[in-house]
N, CA, C, O and the ligand as a Tripos MOL2 file, in Angstrom:
@<TRIPOS>MOLECULE
protein
  245   243    62     0     0
PROTEIN
NO_CHARGES

@<TRIPOS>ATOM
      1 N          10.1140   -1.8880   -3.3590 N.3       1 MET1
      2 CA          9.2130   -3.3880   -3.2600 C.3       1 MET1
      3 C           8.9100   -3.5550   -4.5580 C.2       1 MET1
      4 O           8.4640   -2.6390   -5.2500 O.2       1 MET1
      5 N           9.1450   -4.8130   -5.0090 N.am      2 ASP2
      6 CA          8.6080   -5.3010   -6.2790 C.3       2 ASP2
      7 C           7.7140   -6.4470   -5.9340 C.2       2 ASP2
      8 O           8.1110   -7.3580   -5.2080 O.2       2 ASP2
      9 N           6.5360   -6.4130   -6.4350 N.am      3 LEU3
     10 CA          5.2870   -7.4520   -6.3120 C.3       3 LEU3
     11 C           5.3760   -8.1330   -7.7280 C.2       3 LEU3
     12 O           5.9970   -7.6430   -8.6710 O.2       3 LEU3
     13 N           4.7030   -9.2820   -7.7650 N.am      4 VAL4
     14 CA          4.9080  -10.1070   -8.7430 C.3       4 VAL4
     15 C           3.6080   -9.5880   -9.5700 C.2       4 VAL4
     16 O           2.5480   -9.4490   -8.9580 O.2       4 VAL4
     17 N           3.6810   -9.3230  -10.8600 N.am      5 PRO5
     18 CA          2.9080   -8.3810  -11.8080 C.3       5 PRO5
     19 C           1.5450   -9.5990  -11.6950 C.2       5 PRO5
     20 O           1.7720  -10.8040  -11.5900 O.2       5 PRO5
     21 N           0.2920   -9.0700  -11.7340 N.am      6 SER6
     22 CA         -0.7650   -9.9060  -11.7570 C.3       6 SER6
     23 C          -1.9520   -9.0770  -12.3550 C.2       6 SER6
     24 O          -2.2190   -7.9480  -11.9430 O.2       6 SER6
     25 N          -2.7290   -9.7800  -13.4690 N.am      7 PRO7
     26 CA         -3.8690   -9.0510  -14.2160 C.3       7 PRO7
     27 C          -4.9900   -8.6140  -13.0700 C.2       7 PRO7
     28 O          -5.8470   -7.7480  -13.2510 O.2       7 PRO7
     29 N          -4.8430   -9.2470  -12.0760 N.am      8 SER8
     30 CA         -6.3000   -9.0370  -10.8710 C.3       8 SER8
     31 C          -5.5490   -7.9460   -9.9380 C.2       8 SER8
     32 O          -4.3410   -7.9370   -9.6990 O.2       8 SER8
     33 N          -6.3880   -7.1520   -9.5270 N.am      9 SER9
     34 CA         -6.3170   -6.5130   -8.3540 C.3       9 SER9
     35 C          -6.1040   -7.1230   -7.0530 C.2       9 SER9
     36 O          -6.6360   -8.2180   -6.8650 O.2       9 SER9
     37 N          -5.3200   -6.5260   -5.9930 N.am     10 LYS10
     38 CA         -5.2320   -7.3840   -4.8930 C.3      10 LYS10
     39 C          -5.1840   -6.3500   -3.6960 C.2      10 LYS10
     40 O          -5.0490   -5.1510   -3.9400 O.2      10 LYS10
     41 N          -5.2890   -6.7950   -2.4700 N.am     11 PHE11
     42 CA         -5.4780   -6.1330   -1.3510 C.3      11 PHE11
     43 C          -4.2700   -6.3820   -0.5590 C.2      11 PHE11
     44 O          -3.9360   -7.5350   -0.2880 O.2      11 PHE11
     45 N          -3.5570   -5.3030   -0.1510 N.am     12 LEU12
     46 CA         -2.2480   -5.4200    0.6560 C.3      12 LEU12
     47 C          -2.4180   -4.9500    1.9790 C.2      12 LEU12
     48 O          -3.1650   -4.0110    2.2510 O.2      12 LEU12
     49 N          -1.6690   -5.6490    2.9070 N.am     13 LYS13
     50 CA         -1.5770   -5.3180    4.2380 C.3      13 LYS13
     51 C          -0.1680   -4.4750    4.3980 C.2      13 LYS13
     52 O           0.9510   -4.9820    4.3190 O.2      13 LYS13
     53 N          -0.4130   -3.2780    4.6040 N.am     14 VAL14
     54 CA          0.8310   -2.4220    5.0230 C.3      14 VAL14
     55 C           1.1010   -2.0540    6.2800 C.2      14 VAL14
     56 O           0.1880   -1.7950    7.0640 O.2      14 VAL14
     57 N           2.4950   -1.9810    6.6510 N.am     15 VAL15
     58 CA          2.5280   -1.6460    8.0160 C.3      15 VAL15
     59 C           3.2180   -0.1010    8.0190 C.2      15 VAL15
     60 O           4.2530    0.1970    7.4230 O.2      15 VAL15
     61 N           2.6570    0.5130    8.5720 N.am     16 CYS16
     62 CA          3.1850    2.0920    8.5500 C.3      16 CYS16
     63 C           4.5510    2.1140    9.3090 C.2      16 CYS16
     64 O           4.6950    1.6740   10.4500 O.2      16 CYS16
     65 N           5.5330    2.6730    8.5520 N.am     17 GLU17
     66 CA          6.8550    2.6610    9.1360 C.3      17 GLU17
     67 C           6.8570    3.7150   10.2000 C.2      17 GLU17
     68 O           7.8670    3.6930   10.9040 O.2      17 GLU17
     69 N           6.1330    4.4610   10.4310 N.am     18 GLN18
     70 CA          6.0210    5.5910   11.4110 C.3      18 GLN18
     71 C           5.5940    5.1170   12.8020 C.2      18 GLN18
     72 O           6.2880    5.0860   13.8180 O.2      18 GLN18
     73 N           4.4750    4.8000   12.6680 N.am     19 CYS19
     74 CA          3.7350    4.3680   14.0480 C.3      19 CYS19
     75 C           3.2500    2.8650   14.2430 C.2      19 CYS19
     76 O           2.6430    2.5100   15.2530 O.2      19 CYS19
     77 N           3.6160    1.8890   13.0370 N.am     20 LYS20
     78 CA          3.3770    0.5610   13.1030 C.3      20 LYS20
     79 C           2.0880    0.1370   12.9810 C.2      20 LYS20
     80 O           1.8320   -1.0360   13.2530 O.2      20 LYS20
     81 N           1.1620    0.9400   12.5910 N.am     21 ASN21
     82 CA         -0.2410    0.8580   12.3580 C.3      21 ASN21
     83 C          -0.2190   -0.0460   11.1310 C.2      21 ASN21
     84 O           0.4860    0.1880   10.1500 O.2      21 ASN21
     85 N          -1.0030   -1.0510   11.2420 N.am     22 GLU22
     86 CA         -1.4390   -1.9550   10.0150 C.3      22 GLU22
     87 C          -2.8390   -1.6420    9.3440 C.2      22 GLU22
     88 O          -3.9020   -1.6260    9.9650 O.2      22 GLU22
     89 N          -2.6820   -1.3770    7.8950 N.am     23 GLN23
     90 CA         -3.5690   -0.7980    7.2720 C.3      23 GLN23
     91 C          -3.8910   -1.6680    5.9620 C.2      23 GLN23
     92 O          -2.9270   -2.2020    5.4140 O.2      23 GLN23
     93 N          -5.1980   -1.8580    5.4060 N.am     24 ILE24
     94 CA         -5.2070   -2.7530    4.1880 C.3      24 ILE24
     95 C          -5.5080   -1.4570    3.2280 C.2      24 ILE24
     96 O          -6.2740   -0.5100    3.4100 O.2      24 ILE24
     97 N          -4.5380   -1.7910    2.0300 N.am     25 ILE25
     98 CA         -4.6950   -1.0050    1.0550 C.3      25 ILE25
     99 C          -5.1750   -1.7840   -0.1180 C.2      25 ILE25
    100 O          -5.2120   -3.0140   -0.0780 O.2      25 ILE25
    101 N          -5.5100   -1.1650   -1.0670 N.am     26 PHE26
    102 CA         -5.9080   -1.6570   -2.5350 C.3      26 PHE26
    103 C          -4.9210   -1.2850   -3.4850 C.2      26 PHE26
    104 O          -4.6560   -0.0910   -3.6230 O.2      26 PHE26
    105 N          -4.2360   -2.3110   -4.2820 N.am     27 ASP27
    106 CA         -3.0800   -1.9050   -4.9430 C.3      27 ASP27
    107 C          -3.3160   -1.2210   -6.3790 C.2      27 ASP27
    108 O          -2.3940   -1.1440   -7.1900 O.2      27 ASP27
    109 N          -4.6560   -0.7080   -6.6560 N.am     28 LYS28
    110 CA         -4.9400   -0.0360   -7.6040 C.3      28 LYS28
    111 C          -5.7450    1.1950   -7.3410 C.2      28 LYS28
    112 O          -6.5990    1.6930   -8.0740 O.2      28 LYS28
    113 N          -5.2680    1.6600   -6.0030 N.am     29 ALA29
    114 CA         -5.7220    3.1390   -5.4000 C.3      29 ALA29
    115 C          -5.6040    3.9130   -6.4460 C.2      29 ALA29
    116 O          -4.7320    3.6400   -7.2710 O.2      29 ALA29
    117 N          -6.4490    5.0400   -6.6360 N.am     30 SER30
    118 CA         -6.3820    6.1400   -7.4170 C.3      30 SER30
    119 C          -5.8900    7.4770   -6.7980 C.2      30 SER30
    120 O          -5.6730    8.4600   -7.5070 O.2      30 SER30
    121 N          -5.7270    7.4810   -5.4890 N.am     31 SER31
    122 CA         -5.3870    8.5260   -4.8380 C.3      31 SER31
    123 C          -4.3350    8.1260   -3.5810 C.2      31 SER31
    124 O          -4.3760    6.9740   -3.1520 O.2      31 SER31
    125 N          -3.5240    8.9650   -3.0810 N.am     32 VAL32
    126 CA         -2.5180    8.9270   -2.0980 C.3      32 VAL32
    127 C          -3.2570    8.2090   -0.9420 C.2      32 VAL32
    128 O          -4.3760    8.5140   -0.5280 O.2      32 VAL32
    129 N          -2.4760    7.2190   -0.4880 N.am     33 VAL33
    130 CA         -3.1310    6.5040    0.7230 C.3      33 VAL33
    131 C          -2.2750    7.0040    2.0060 C.2      33 VAL33
    132 O          -1.0440    7.0080    1.9890 O.2      33 VAL33
    133 N          -3.1200    7.4670    3.2310 N.am     34 LYS34
    134 CA         -2.1770    7.9200    4.1190 C.3      34 LYS34
    135 C          -2.5440    6.8790    5.4210 C.2      34 LYS34
    136 O          -3.5820    6.2180    5.3900 O.2      34 LYS34
    137 N          -1.7030    6.8040    6.4360 N.am     35 CYS35
    138 CA         -2.0610    6.0890    7.5840 C.3      35 CYS35
    139 C          -3.1400    6.7030    8.3500 C.2      35 CYS35
    140 O          -3.2910    7.9060    8.5650 O.2      35 CYS35
    141 N          -3.8230    5.7970    8.7110 N.am     36 LEU36
    142 CA         -5.2450    6.6080    9.3340 C.3      36 LEU36
    143 C          -4.8400    7.0820   10.8090 C.2      36 LEU36
    144 O          -5.4770    8.0150   11.2990 O.2      36 LEU36
    145 N          -3.9410    6.5580   11.4410 N.am     37 VAL37
    146 CA         -3.3120    7.1060   12.5240 C.3      37 VAL37
    147 C          -2.5690    8.3140   12.4840 C.2      37 VAL37
    148 O          -2.8640    9.3490   13.0830 O.2      37 VAL37
    149 N          -1.5560    8.1240   11.7230 N.am     38 CYS38
    150 CA         -0.4480    9.4680   11.8650 C.3      38 CYS38
    151 C          -0.4670   10.0910   10.5870 C.2      38 CYS38
    152 O           0.3500   11.0100   10.5410 O.2      38 CYS38
    153 N          -1.1510    9.9110    9.4560 N.am     39 GLU39
    154 CA         -1.2100   10.2120    8.3120 C.3      39 GLU39
    155 C           0.0590   10.3680    7.4960 C.2      39 GLU39
    156 O           0.2650   11.2290    6.6410 O.2      39 GLU39
    157 N           0.9000    9.3780    7.9000 N.am     40 ASN40
    158 CA          1.9810    9.2410    7.0390 C.3      40 ASN40
    159 C           1.6620    8.4370    5.8520 C.2      40 ASN40
    160 O           0.9720    7.4180    5.8750 O.2      40 ASN40
    161 N           2.3320    9.0770    4.5750 N.am     41 VAL41
    162 CA          1.8820    8.4160    3.2570 C.3      41 VAL41
    163 C           2.2760    7.1570    3.1160 C.2      41 VAL41
    164 O           3.4800    6.9080    3.0600 O.2      41 VAL41
    165 N           1.3390    6.1720    3.0370 N.am     42 LEU42
    166 CA          1.7700    4.8260    2.7540 C.3      42 LEU42
    167 C           2.0680    4.3570    1.2260 C.2      42 LEU42
    168 O           2.8770    3.4820    0.9180 O.2      42 LEU42
    169 N           1.3930    4.9810    0.4740 N.am     43 ALA43
    170 CA          1.2670    4.5800   -0.9240 C.3      43 ALA43
    171 C           0.7200    5.7050   -1.8690 C.2      43 ALA43
    172 O          -0.2270    6.3760   -1.4590 O.2      43 ALA43
    173 N           1.2190    5.9400   -3.0260 N.am     44 GLU44
    174 CA          1.0510    6.8100   -4.0920 C.3      44 GLU44
    175 C           0.6950    6.1400   -5.1140 C.2      44 GLU44
    176 O           1.1960    5.0470   -5.3780 O.2      44 GLU44
    177 N          -0.3700    6.7980   -5.9440 N.am     45 PRO45
    178 CA         -0.6670    6.2490   -7.4350 C.3      45 PRO45
    179 C           0.3880    6.4690   -8.3700 C.2      45 PRO45
    180 O           1.1130    7.4630   -8.3320 O.2      45 PRO45
    181 N           0.4870    5.4940   -9.2610 N.am     46 THR46
    182 CA          1.5750    5.9920  -10.4740 C.3      46 THR46
    183 C           0.8370    5.8710  -11.8410 C.2      46 THR46
    184 O           1.4800    5.8750  -12.8910 O.2      46 THR46
    185 N          -0.4140    5.7710  -11.8200 N.am     47 GLY47
    186 CA         -1.1750    5.8360  -13.0350 C.3      47 GLY47
    187 C          -1.4780    4.1720  -13.4220 C.2      47 GLY47
    188 O          -2.2550    3.9350  -14.3460 O.2      47 GLY47
    189 N          -0.9300    3.2200  -12.7880 N.am     48 GLY48
    190 CA         -1.3080    1.9040  -12.9280 C.3      48 GLY48
    191 C          -1.1190    1.2690  -11.7190 C.2      48 GLY48
    192 O          -2.0900    1.4550  -10.9860 O.2      48 GLY48
    193 N          -0.1290    0.4950  -11.1460 N.am     49 LYS49
    194 CA          0.1260    0.1510  -10.0570 C.3      49 LYS49
    195 C           0.6090    1.0170   -8.8230 C.2      49 LYS49
    196 O           1.5010    1.8490   -8.9840 O.2      49 LYS49
    197 N           0.1440    0.8600   -7.8580 N.am     50 ILE50
    198 CA          0.3140    1.8400   -6.8260 C.3      50 ILE50
    199 C           1.8590    1.5720   -6.3100 C.2      50 ILE50
    200 O           2.4140    0.4740   -6.3580 O.2      50 ILE50
    201 N           2.3890    2.6790   -5.8550 N.am     51 ASN51
    202 CA          3.8060    2.6470   -5.4250 C.3      51 ASN51
    203 C           3.5940    2.7450   -3.8320 C.2      51 ASN51
    204 O           2.9930    3.6730   -3.2910 O.2      51 ASN51
    205 N           4.1030    1.7900   -3.2420 N.am     52 ILE52
    206 CA          4.1510    1.3870   -1.6660 C.3      52 ILE52
    207 C           5.3160    1.8920   -1.0190 C.2      52 ILE52
    208 O           6.3850    1.3660   -1.3250 O.2      52 ILE52
    209 N           5.3100    2.9900   -0.0200 N.am     53 LYS53
    210 CA          6.6300    3.5930    0.3220 C.3      53 LYS53
    211 C           6.8250    2.5760    1.5950 C.2      53 LYS53
    212 O           8.0030    2.6920    1.9330 O.2      53 LYS53
    213 N           6.2580    1.7660    2.3150 N.am     54 SER54
    214 CA          6.5060    1.0220    3.4040 C.3      54 SER54
    215 C           7.2140   -0.1470    2.8400 C.2      54 SER54
    216 O           6.8190   -0.5370    1.7410 O.2      54 SER54
    217 N           8.4270   -0.9190    3.5420 N.am     55 LYS55
    218 CA          8.9040   -1.8890    2.9290 C.3      55 LYS55
    219 C           8.1320   -2.9680    3.5780 C.2      55 LYS55
    220 O           8.1690   -4.0170    2.9340 O.2      55 LYS55
    221 N           7.4470   -3.0100    4.6660 N.am     56 ASN56
    222 CA          6.7730   -4.1520    5.3630 C.3      56 ASN56
    223 C           5.3450   -4.2150    4.7450 C.2      56 ASN56
    224 O           4.4170   -3.5300    5.1750 O.2      56 ASN56
    225 N           5.2310   -5.1320    3.6500 N.am     57 VAL57
    226 CA          3.8840   -5.1160    3.0770 C.3      57 VAL57
    227 C           3.6330   -6.7560    2.8390 C.2      57 VAL57
    228 O           4.5470   -7.4830    2.4490 O.2      57 VAL57
    229 N           2.4540   -7.1860    3.0870 N.am     58 LYS58
    230 CA          1.9540   -8.1570    2.9390 C.3      58 LYS58
    231 C           0.9000   -8.7570    1.8750 C.2      58 LYS58
    232 O          -0.1890   -8.1940    1.9820 O.2      58 LYS58
    233 N           0.9300   -9.5500    1.0810 N.am     59 LEU59
    234 CA         -0.1210   -9.6010    0.1440 C.3      59 LEU59
    235 C          -1.3010  -10.6490    0.8000 C.2      59 LEU59
    236 O          -1.0080  -11.7920    1.1490 O.2      59 LEU59
    237 N          -2.3920  -10.2030    0.8900 N.am     60 LEU60
    238 CA         -3.5600  -10.7980    1.3170 C.3      60 LEU60
    239 C          -4.1040  -11.8500    0.1460 C.2      60 LEU60
    240 O          -4.5820  -11.4590   -0.9190 O.2      60 LEU60
    241 N          -3.9690  -13.1100    0.4800 N.am     61 SER61
    242 CA         -4.7410  -13.9800   -0.5300 C.3      61 SER61
    243 C          -6.1520  -14.3470   -0.0270 C.2      61 SER61
    244 O          -6.8940  -15.0400   -0.7220 O.2      61 SER61
    245 ZN          1.0190    5.6120   10.8460 Zn       62 ZN62
@<TRIPOS>BOND
     1     1     2 1
     2     2     3 1
     3     3     4 2
     4     3     5 am
     5     5     6 1
     6     6     7 1
     7     7     8 2
     8     7     9 am
     9     9    10 1
    10    10    11 1
    11    11    12 2
    12    11    13 am
    13    13    14 1
    14    14    15 1
    15    15    16 2
    16    15    17 am
    17    17    18 1
    18    18    19 1
    19    19    20 2
    20    19    21 am
    21    21    22 1
    22    22    23 1
    23    23    24 2
    24    23    25 am
    25    25    26 1
    26    26    27 1
    27    27    28 2
    28    27    29 am
    29    29    30 1
    30    30    31 1
    31    31    32 2
    32    31    33 am
    33    33    34 1
    34    34    35 1
    35    35    36 2
    36    35    37 am
    37    37    38 1
    38    38    39 1
    39    39    40 2
    40    39    41 am
    41    41    42 1
    42    42    43 1
    43    43    44 2
    44    43    45 am
    45    45    46 1
    46    46    47 1
    47    47    48 2
    48    47    49 am
    49    49    50 1
    50    50    51 1
    51    51    52 2
    52    51    53 am
    53    53    54 1
    54    54    55 1
    55    55    56 2
    56    55    57 am
    57    57    58 1
    58    58    59 1
    59    59    60 2
    60    59    61 am
    61    61    62 1
    62    62    63 1
    63    63    64 2
    64    63    65 am
    65    65    66 1
    66    66    67 1
    67    67    68 2
    68    67    69 am
    69    69    70 1
    70    70    71 1
    71    71    72 2
    72    71    73 am
    73    73    74 1
    74    74    75 1
    75    75    76 2
    76    75    77 am
    77    77    78 1
    78    78    79 1
    79    79    80 2
    80    79    81 am
    81    81    82 1
    82    82    83 1
    83    83    84 2
    84    83    85 am
    85    85    86 1
    86    86    87 1
    87    87    88 2
    88    87    89 am
    89    89    90 1
    90    90    91 1
    91    91    92 2
    92    91    93 am
    93    93    94 1
    94    94    95 1
    95    95    96 2
    96    95    97 am
    97    97    98 1
    98    98    99 1
    99    99   100 2
   100    99   101 am
   101   101   102 1
   102   102   103 1
   103   103   104 2
   104   103   105 am
   105   105   106 1
   106   106   107 1
   107   107   108 2
   108   107   109 am
   109   109   110 1
   110   110   111 1
   111   111   112 2
   112   111   113 am
   113   113   114 1
   114   114   115 1
   115   115   116 2
   116   115   117 am
   117   117   118 1
   118   118   119 1
   119   119   120 2
   120   119   121 am
   121   121   122 1
   122   122   123 1
   123   123   124 2
   124   123   125 am
   125   125   126 1
   126   126   127 1
   127   127   128 2
   128   127   129 am
   129   129   130 1
   130   130   131 1
   131   131   132 2
   132   131   133 am
   133   133   134 1
   134   134   135 1
   135   135   136 2
   136   135   137 am
   137   137   138 1
   138   138   139 1
   139   139   140 2
   140   139   141 am
   141   141   142 1
   142   142   143 1
   143   143   144 2
   144   143   145 am
   145   145   146 1
   146   146   147 1
   147   147   148 2
   148   147   149 am
   149   149   150 1
   150   150   151 1
   151   151   152 2
   152   151   153 am
   153   153   154 1
   154   154   155 1
   155   155   156 2
   156   155   157 am
   157   157   158 1
   158   158   159 1
   159   159   160 2
   160   159   161 am
   161   161   162 1
   162   162   163 1
   163   163   164 2
   164   163   165 am
   165   165   166 1
   166   166   167 1
   167   167   168 2
   168   167   169 am
   169   169   170 1
   170   170   171 1
   171   171   172 2
   172   171   173 am
   173   173   174 1
   174   174   175 1
   175   175   176 2
   176   175   177 am
   177   177   178 1
   178   178   179 1
   179   179   180 2
   180   179   181 am
   181   181   182 1
   182   182   183 1
   183   183   184 2
   184   183   185 am
   185   185   186 1
   186   186   187 1
   187   187   188 2
   188   187   189 am
   189   189   190 1
   190   190   191 1
   191   191   192 2
   192   191   193 am
   193   193   194 1
   194   194   195 1
   195   195   196 2
   196   195   197 am
   197   197   198 1
   198   198   199 1
   199   199   200 2
   200   199   201 am
   201   201   202 1
   202   202   203 1
   203   203   204 2
   204   203   205 am
   205   205   206 1
   206   206   207 1
   207   207   208 2
   208   207   209 am
   209   209   210 1
   210   210   211 1
   211   211   212 2
   212   211   213 am
   213   213   214 1
   214   214   215 1
   215   215   216 2
   216   215   217 am
   217   217   218 1
   218   218   219 1
   219   219   220 2
   220   219   221 am
   221   221   222 1
   222   222   223 1
   223   223   224 2
   224   223   225 am
   225   225   226 1
   226   226   227 1
   227   227   228 2
   228   227   229 am
   229   229   230 1
   230   230   231 1
   231   231   232 2
   232   231   233 am
   233   233   234 1
   234   234   235 1
   235   235   236 2
   236   235   237 am
   237   237   238 1
   238   238   239 1
   239   239   240 2
   240   239   241 am
   241   241   242 1
   242   242   243 1
   243   243   244 2
@<TRIPOS>SUBSTRUCTURE
     1 MET1         2 RESIDUE 1 A MET
     2 ASP2         6 RESIDUE 1 A ASP
     3 LEU3        10 RESIDUE 1 A LEU
     4 VAL4        14 RESIDUE 1 A VAL
     5 PRO5        18 RESIDUE 1 A PRO
     6 SER6        22 RESIDUE 1 A SER
     7 PRO7        26 RESIDUE 1 A PRO
     8 SER8        30 RESIDUE 1 A SER
     9 SER9        34 RESIDUE 1 A SER
    10 LYS10       38 RESIDUE 1 A LYS
    11 PHE11       42 RESIDUE 1 A PHE
    12 LEU12       46 RESIDUE 1 A LEU
    13 LYS13       50 RESIDUE 1 A LYS
    14 VAL14       54 RESIDUE 1 A VAL
    15 VAL15       58 RESIDUE 1 A VAL
    16 CYS16       62 RESIDUE 1 A CYS
    17 GLU17       66 RESIDUE 1 A GLU
    18 GLN18       70 RESIDUE 1 A GLN
    19 CYS19       74 RESIDUE 1 A CYS
    20 LYS20       78 RESIDUE 1 A LYS
    21 ASN21       82 RESIDUE 1 A ASN
    22 GLU22       86 RESIDUE 1 A GLU
    23 GLN23       90 RESIDUE 1 A GLN
    24 ILE24       94 RESIDUE 1 A ILE
    25 ILE25       98 RESIDUE 1 A ILE
    26 PHE26      102 RESIDUE 1 A PHE
    27 ASP27      106 RESIDUE 1 A ASP
    28 LYS28      110 RESIDUE 1 A LYS
    29 ALA29      114 RESIDUE 1 A ALA
    30 SER30      118 RESIDUE 1 A SER
    31 SER31      122 RESIDUE 1 A SER
    32 VAL32      126 RESIDUE 1 A VAL
    33 VAL33      130 RESIDUE 1 A VAL
    34 LYS34      134 RESIDUE 1 A LYS
    35 CYS35      138 RESIDUE 1 A CYS
    36 LEU36      142 RESIDUE 1 A LEU
    37 VAL37      146 RESIDUE 1 A VAL
    38 CYS38      150 RESIDUE 1 A CYS
    39 GLU39      154 RESIDUE 1 A GLU
    40 ASN40      158 RESIDUE 1 A ASN
    41 VAL41      162 RESIDUE 1 A VAL
    42 LEU42      166 RESIDUE 1 A LEU
    43 ALA43      170 RESIDUE 1 A ALA
    44 GLU44      174 RESIDUE 1 A GLU
    45 PRO45      178 RESIDUE 1 A PRO
    46 THR46      182 RESIDUE 1 A THR
    47 GLY47      186 RESIDUE 1 A GLY
    48 GLY48      190 RESIDUE 1 A GLY
    49 LYS49      194 RESIDUE 1 A LYS
    50 ILE50      198 RESIDUE 1 A ILE
    51 ASN51      202 RESIDUE 1 A ASN
    52 ILE52      206 RESIDUE 1 A ILE
    53 LYS53      210 RESIDUE 1 A LYS
    54 SER54      214 RESIDUE 1 A SER
    55 LYS55      218 RESIDUE 1 A LYS
    56 ASN56      222 RESIDUE 1 A ASN
    57 VAL57      226 RESIDUE 1 A VAL
    58 LYS58      230 RESIDUE 1 A LYS
    59 LEU59      234 RESIDUE 1 A LEU
    60 LEU60      238 RESIDUE 1 A LEU
    61 SER61      242 RESIDUE 1 A SER
    62 ZN62       245 GROUP 0 **** ****
């Protein structure tokens, strides 16, 4: 998943591939983001931009 680089932080809507729960995450989260329903890992921090595991991601404007 390649997102257009941007200097500003963004909120993303990620759909859990395991249970289809939709969750809003912050693209500069500093810890692992897990699905609140099934605890599947949705995203991991990489030191900068977050690495999102799901392919179903929408940018919130
Ligand atoms: Zn889930």
